[in-house]
KOLVO-795054 format. One record per residue: residue number from 1; chain; x, y, z of N, C-alpha, C, O, CB in turn; residue in one letter. Coordinates in Angstrom, 1 decimal. Glycine has a CB too. Layout:
+-----+----+--------+--------+--------+--------+--------+--------+--------+--------+--------+--------+--------+--------+--------+--------+--------+----+
|   i | ch |    n.x |    n.y |    n.z |   ca.x |   ca.y |   ca.z |    c.x |    c.y |    c.z |    o.x |    o.y |    o.z |   cb.x |   cb.y |   cb.z | aa |
+-----+----+--------+--------+--------+--------+--------+--------+--------+--------+--------+--------+--------+--------+--------+--------+--------+----+
| NUM |  A |      X |      Y |      Z |      X |      Y |      Z |      X |      Y |      Z |      X |      Y |      Z |      X |      Y |      Z |  a |
...
+-----+----+--------+--------+--------+--------+--------+--------+--------+--------+--------+--------+--------+--------+--------+--------+--------+----+
! end
This chain:
+-----+----+--------+--------+--------+--------+--------+--------+--------+--------+--------+--------+--------+--------+--------+--------+--------+----+
|   i | ch |    n.x |    n.y |    n.z |   ca.x |   ca.y |   ca.z |    c.x |    c.y |    c.z |    o.x |    o.y |    o.z |   cb.x |   cb.y |   cb.z | aa |
+-----+----+--------+--------+--------+--------+--------+--------+--------+--------+--------+--------+--------+--------+--------+--------+--------+----+
|   1 |  A |    0.6 |   -1.0 |    0.1 |   -0.1 |    0.0 |    0.1 |    0.9 |    1.1 |    0.1 |    0.5 |    2.2 |   -0.4 |   -1.0 |   -0.1 |    1.2 |  x |
|   2 |  A |    2.2 |    1.1 |    0.4 |    3.0 |    2.1 |    0.8 |    3.4 |    2.6 |   -0.6 |    3.2 |    3.8 |   -1.0 |    4.2 |    1.5 |    1.7 |  x |
|   3 |  A |    3.9 |    1.7 |   -1.3 |    4.1 |    2.2 |   -2.5 |    3.4 |    2.6 |   -3.6 |    4.0 |    3.0 |   -4.6 |    4.7 |    1.6 |   -2.9 |  x |
|   4 |  A |    2.1 |    2.4 |   -3.6 |    1.4 |    2.9 |   -4.5 |    1.2 |    4.3 |   -3.9 |    1.1 |    5.2 |   -4.7 |    0.1 |    2.1 |   -4.9 |  x |
|   5 |  A |    1.0 |    4.6 |   -2.7 |    1.0 |    6.0 |   -2.2 |    2.3 |    6.9 |   -2.9 |    2.4 |    7.8 |   -3.7 |    1.0 |    6.0 |   -0.5 |  x |
|   6 |  A |    3.4 |    6.1 |   -2.2 |    5.3 |    7.1 |   -3.4 |    4.5 |    7.1 |   -4.8 |    4.3 |    8.2 |   -5.2 |    7.6 |    5.5 |   -3.7 |  x |
|   7 |  A |    4.2 |    6.2 |   -5.6 |    4.0 |    6.3 |   -6.9 |    3.0 |    7.1 |   -7.2 |    3.0 |    7.6 |   -8.3 |    3.8 |    5.2 |   -7.4 |  x |
|   8 |  A |    1.9 |    7.5 |   -6.1 |    1.0 |    8.4 |   -6.8 |    1.7 |    9.8 |   -6.5 |    1.9 |   10.8 |   -7.3 |   -0.7 |    8.3 |   -6.3 |  x |
|   9 |  A |    2.2 |    9.7 |   -5.1 |    3.4 |   11.5 |   -5.1 |    4.2 |   11.6 |   -6.3 |    4.4 |   12.7 |   -6.9 |    4.8 |   11.5 |   -3.7 |  x |
|  10 |  A |    4.9 |   10.4 |   -6.7 |    5.7 |   10.9 |   -7.7 |    5.2 |   11.3 |   -9.1 |    5.9 |   12.0 |   -9.9 |    6.6 |   10.0 |   -7.8 |  x |
|  11 |  A |    3.8 |   10.6 |   -9.4 |    3.4 |   11.0 |  -10.4 |    2.6 |   12.4 |  -10.5 |    2.4 |   13.0 |  -11.6 |    2.7 |   10.0 |  -10.7 |  x |
|  12 |  A |    2.1 |   13.0 |   -9.0 |    1.8 |   14.1 |   -9.4 |    2.5 |   15.1 |   -9.0 |    2.0 |   16.2 |   -9.3 |    0.9 |   14.3 |   -9.2 |  x |
|  13 |  A |    3.8 |   15.2 |   -8.3 |    4.8 |   16.1 |   -8.6 |    5.5 |   16.3 |  -10.2 |    5.8 |   15.5 |  -11.0 |    5.8 |   15.6 |   -7.8 |  x |
|  14 |  A |    5.5 |   17.5 |  -10.3 |    5.8 |   18.7 |  -11.9 |    7.2 |   18.9 |  -11.6 |    7.9 |   18.9 |  -12.7 |    4.8 |   20.5 |  -12.1 |  x |
|  15 |  A |    7.9 |   19.1 |  -10.5 |    9.1 |   19.5 |  -10.5 |   10.3 |   18.9 |  -11.2 |   11.2 |   19.7 |  -11.6 |    9.4 |   19.6 |   -9.4 |  x |
|  16 |  A |   10.4 |   17.7 |  -11.5 |   11.3 |   16.7 |  -12.2 |   11.1 |   17.6 |  -13.8 |   12.1 |   17.9 |  -14.4 |   10.6 |   14.7 |  -12.1 |  x |
|  17 |  A |    9.6 |   17.9 |  -14.4 |    9.5 |   17.7 |  -15.5 |   10.1 |   19.2 |  -16.1 |   10.7 |   19.4 |  -17.2 |    8.1 |   17.2 |  -15.8 |  x |
|  18 |  A |    9.8 |   19.9 |  -15.2 |   10.6 |   21.6 |  -15.3 |   12.0 |   21.5 |  -15.3 |   12.5 |   22.2 |  -16.1 |   10.4 |   22.7 |  -13.9 |  x |
|  19 |  A |   12.7 |   20.9 |  -14.8 |   14.1 |   20.5 |  -14.5 |   14.7 |   20.2 |  -16.0 |   15.6 |   20.8 |  -16.6 |   14.2 |   19.1 |  -13.5 |  x |
|  20 |  A |   13.8 |   19.0 |  -16.6 |   14.6 |   18.5 |  -17.7 |   13.8 |   19.5 |  -19.0 |   14.4 |   19.5 |  -20.1 |   14.3 |   16.7 |  -17.9 |  x |
|  21 |  A |   13.0 |   20.2 |  -18.9 |   12.9 |   21.3 |  -19.7 |   14.1 |   22.3 |  -19.6 |   14.6 |   22.9 |  -20.6 |   11.7 |   21.9 |  -19.5 |  x |
|  22 |  A |   14.5 |   22.4 |  -18.6 |   15.4 |   23.5 |  -18.5 |   17.0 |   22.5 |  -19.1 |   17.7 |   23.0 |  -19.9 |   15.4 |   24.3 |  -16.7 |  x |
|  23 |  A |   17.1 |   21.6 |  -18.7 |   18.6 |   20.9 |  -19.3 |   18.2 |   20.4 |  -20.7 |   19.2 |   19.8 |  -21.1 |   19.4 |   19.5 |  -18.2 |  x |
|  24 |  A |   17.1 |   20.5 |  -21.6 |   17.0 |   20.6 |  -22.6 |   17.6 |   21.6 |  -23.3 |   18.5 |   21.6 |  -24.2 |   16.0 |   20.6 |  -22.6 |  x |
|  25 |  A |   16.9 |   22.5 |  -22.7 |   16.9 |   24.2 |  -23.3 |   18.2 |   24.5 |  -23.2 |   18.6 |   25.2 |  -24.2 |   16.2 |   25.4 |  -22.4 |  x |
|  26 |  A |   19.1 |   24.2 |  -22.2 |   20.8 |   24.7 |  -21.7 |   21.4 |   23.8 |  -23.2 |   22.1 |   24.3 |  -24.1 |   21.6 |   23.9 |  -19.5 |  x |
|  27 |  A |   20.9 |   22.6 |  -23.0 |   21.4 |   21.8 |  -23.9 |   21.9 |   22.5 |  -25.4 |   23.0 |   22.7 |  -25.7 |   20.3 |   20.7 |  -24.1 |  x |
|  28 |  A |   20.6 |   22.9 |  -26.2 |   20.3 |   23.7 |  -27.2 |   21.2 |   24.5 |  -27.4 |   22.1 |   24.3 |  -28.2 |   19.2 |   24.3 |  -27.1 |  x |
|  29 |  A |   20.9 |   25.5 |  -26.6 |   21.8 |   27.0 |  -26.3 |   23.3 |   26.4 |  -26.3 |   24.0 |   27.1 |  -27.0 |   21.5 |   27.9 |  -24.6 |  x |
|  30 |  A |   23.9 |   25.3 |  -25.8 |   24.9 |   25.2 |  -25.9 |   25.5 |   24.6 |  -27.2 |   26.6 |   25.0 |  -27.7 |   25.0 |   24.7 |  -25.1 |  x |
|  31 |  A |   24.7 |   23.6 |  -27.8 |   24.8 |   23.2 |  -29.3 |   24.7 |   24.2 |  -30.1 |   25.5 |   24.1 |  -31.0 |   23.8 |   22.3 |  -29.8 |  x |
|  32 |  A |   23.9 |   25.2 |  -30.2 |   23.9 |   26.5 |  -30.6 |   25.2 |   27.3 |  -30.9 |   25.8 |   27.6 |  -32.0 |   23.2 |   27.2 |  -29.7 |  x |
|  33 |  A |   25.5 |   27.6 |  -29.4 |   27.0 |   28.1 |  -29.5 |   28.2 |   27.4 |  -30.3 |   29.0 |   28.0 |  -31.0 |   27.4 |   28.1 |  -28.1 |  x |
|  34 |  A |   28.2 |   25.9 |  -30.0 |   29.1 |   25.2 |  -30.7 |   29.3 |   25.6 |  -32.2 |   30.2 |   26.1 |  -32.8 |   28.9 |   24.0 |  -30.6 |  x |
|  35 |  A |   27.6 |   24.9 |  -32.5 |   28.0 |   25.2 |  -34.1 |   28.2 |   26.6 |  -34.7 |   28.7 |   26.6 |  -35.8 |   27.0 |   24.7 |  -34.9 |  x |
|  36 |  A |   27.9 |   27.6 |  -34.1 |   28.5 |   28.7 |  -34.5 |   29.9 |   29.0 |  -34.4 |   30.4 |   29.0 |  -35.6 |   27.9 |   29.5 |  -33.8 |  x |
|  37 |  A |   30.6 |   29.2 |  -33.5 |   31.6 |   28.6 |  -33.3 |   32.7 |   28.1 |  -34.3 |   33.6 |   28.9 |  -34.5 |   31.3 |   27.9 |  -32.7 |  x |
|  38 |  A |   32.5 |   26.9 |  -34.9 |   32.5 |   26.0 |  -35.6 |   32.6 |   27.2 |  -36.9 |   33.6 |   27.5 |  -37.5 |   31.2 |   25.0 |  -35.3 |  x |
|  39 |  A |   31.2 |   27.6 |  -37.3 |   31.1 |   28.2 |  -38.7 |   32.0 |   29.3 |  -38.8 |   32.6 |   29.5 |  -39.8 |   29.7 |   28.7 |  -39.1 |  x |
|  40 |  A |   32.2 |   30.2 |  -37.8 |   33.1 |   31.6 |  -37.6 |   34.5 |   31.0 |  -37.5 |   35.4 |   31.5 |  -38.2 |   32.8 |   32.5 |  -36.0 |  x |
|  41 |  A |   34.9 |   29.9 |  -36.8 |   36.5 |   29.7 |  -36.9 |   37.0 |   29.6 |  -38.1 |   37.9 |   30.5 |  -38.2 |   37.0 |   28.4 |  -36.2 |  x |
|  42 |  A |   36.9 |   29.0 |  -39.1 |   37.9 |   29.0 |  -40.4 |   37.6 |   30.5 |  -40.7 |   38.5 |   30.9 |  -41.4 |   37.4 |   27.8 |  -41.8 |  x |
|  43 |  A |   36.9 |   31.4 |  -40.6 |   36.7 |   32.6 |  -41.4 |   37.8 |   33.3 |  -40.6 |   38.5 |   34.1 |  -41.1 |   35.1 |   33.3 |  -41.4 |  x |
|  44 |  A |   37.8 |   33.1 |  -39.2 |   39.0 |   34.0 |  -38.3 |   40.2 |   33.3 |  -39.0 |   40.7 |   33.9 |  -40.0 |   39.0 |   33.9 |  -36.2 |  x |
|  45 |  A |   40.6 |   32.7 |  -38.7 |   42.0 |   32.1 |  -39.0 |   42.2 |   32.3 |  -40.5 |   43.3 |   32.2 |  -40.9 |   42.2 |   30.4 |  -38.7 |  x |
|  46 |  A |   41.4 |   32.6 |  -41.3 |   41.8 |   33.0 |  -42.9 |   42.1 |   34.4 |  -42.6 |   43.0 |   35.1 |  -43.0 |   40.4 |   32.8 |  -44.4 |  x |
|  47 |  A |   41.3 |   34.6 |  -41.9 |   41.8 |   36.1 |  -41.8 |   42.8 |   37.0 |  -41.1 |   43.1 |   38.1 |  -41.5 |   41.1 |   36.6 |  -41.6 |  x |
|  48 |  A |   43.3 |   36.2 |  -39.8 |   44.2 |   36.5 |  -38.6 |   45.2 |   36.1 |  -39.4 |   46.1 |   36.9 |  -39.5 |   44.0 |   35.8 |  -37.2 |  x |
|  49 |  A |   45.6 |   34.6 |  -40.2 |   46.7 |   34.7 |  -41.5 |   47.3 |   35.6 |  -42.6 |   48.4 |   35.7 |  -43.0 |   46.4 |   34.1 |  -42.1 |  x |
|  50 |  A |   45.8 |   36.3 |  -42.9 |   46.2 |   37.3 |  -43.7 |   46.7 |   38.6 |  -43.2 |   47.4 |   39.4 |  -43.9 |   45.4 |   37.5 |  -44.4 |  x |
|  51 |  A |   46.4 |   38.8 |  -42.3 |   46.6 |   39.9 |  -41.4 |   48.1 |   39.7 |  -40.6 |   48.9 |   40.6 |  -40.4 |   45.4 |   40.0 |  -40.2 |  x |
|  52 |  A |   48.5 |   38.2 |  -40.3 |   49.7 |   38.4 |  -39.9 |   50.7 |   38.5 |  -41.3 |   51.6 |   39.4 |  -41.2 |   49.9 |   37.1 |  -39.0 |  x |
|  53 |  A |   50.7 |   37.8 |  -42.3 |   51.3 |   37.8 |  -43.1 |   51.7 |   39.6 |  -43.8 |   52.8 |   40.0 |  -44.2 |   50.5 |   36.8 |  -43.8 |  x |
|  54 |  A |   50.2 |   40.3 |  -43.6 |   50.6 |   41.7 |  -44.2 |   51.4 |   42.3 |  -43.1 |   52.4 |   43.0 |  -43.4 |   49.3 |   42.7 |  -44.6 |  x |
|  55 |  A |   51.1 |   42.2 |  -41.7 |   52.3 |   42.9 |  -40.6 |   53.7 |   42.2 |  -41.0 |   54.7 |   42.8 |  -40.6 |   51.9 |   42.5 |  -38.9 |  x |
|  56 |  A |   53.8 |   41.2 |  -41.5 |   55.2 |   40.6 |  -41.4 |   56.1 |   41.4 |  -42.6 |   57.3 |   41.9 |  -42.4 |   55.0 |   38.8 |  -41.8 |  x |
|  57 |  A |   55.5 |   41.5 |  -43.7 |   55.7 |   42.1 |  -45.0 |   56.1 |   43.4 |  -44.5 |   57.3 |   43.5 |  -44.8 |   54.3 |   42.1 |  -46.1 |  x |
|  58 |  A |   55.9 |   44.2 |  -44.0 |   56.1 |   45.6 |  -43.6 |   57.7 |   46.2 |  -42.8 |   58.2 |   45.5 |  -41.9 |   55.0 |   45.7 |  -42.5 |  x |
|  59 |  A |   58.3 |   47.4 |  -43.3 |   59.0 |   47.2 |  -42.8 |   59.0 |   48.3 |  -41.9 |   58.1 |   49.2 |  -41.9 |   59.9 |   47.0 |  -43.5 |  x |
|  60 |  A |   60.2 |   48.3 |  -40.8 |   60.1 |   49.4 |  -39.9 |   61.5 |   50.6 |  -39.9 |   62.7 |   50.4 |  -39.7 |   59.9 |   48.6 |  -38.4 |  x |
|  61 |  A |   61.0 |   51.6 |  -40.2 |   61.8 |   52.4 |  -40.0 |   62.6 |   52.9 |  -38.4 |   61.8 |   53.3 |  -37.6 |   61.3 |   53.3 |  -40.5 |  x |
|  62 |  A |   63.9 |   52.8 |  -38.1 |   63.9 |   53.2 |  -36.7 |   64.5 |   54.7 |  -36.6 |   64.9 |   55.2 |  -35.6 |   64.7 |   52.2 |  -35.8 |  x |
|  63 |  A |   64.6 |   55.4 |  -38.2 |   65.1 |   56.9 |  -38.4 |   64.2 |   57.6 |  -38.7 |   63.4 |   57.1 |  -39.5 |   65.9 |   57.1 |  -39.4 |  x |
|  64 |  A |   63.8 |   58.9 |  -38.2 |   62.7 |   59.7 |  -38.5 |   63.1 |   60.1 |  -39.6 |   62.4 |   60.8 |  -40.2 |   62.3 |   60.6 |  -37.8 |  x |
+-----+----+--------+--------+--------+--------+--------+--------+--------+--------+--------+--------+--------+--------+--------+--------+--------+----+
! end
C-alpha cells in the first residue's frame, strides 16, 4: 500500500519535468553556440593569417 502512495506522489509532482525542460533548453543553447563557433572559426583563421602576413611584410624604419 505504501508503494502505491509513493508512486501517486511521484506522478503528481511536476518539479522534475521543469528540470528536464531546462536541461534540454540549456543543451540546445550550448549546441547552437558550438555550431556558431565552428562556422566562424575557419573564417577568423583565414583572416588572422592574412593580417599576420601583411604585418610581417611591412618594414619598420628606426630613423625619423
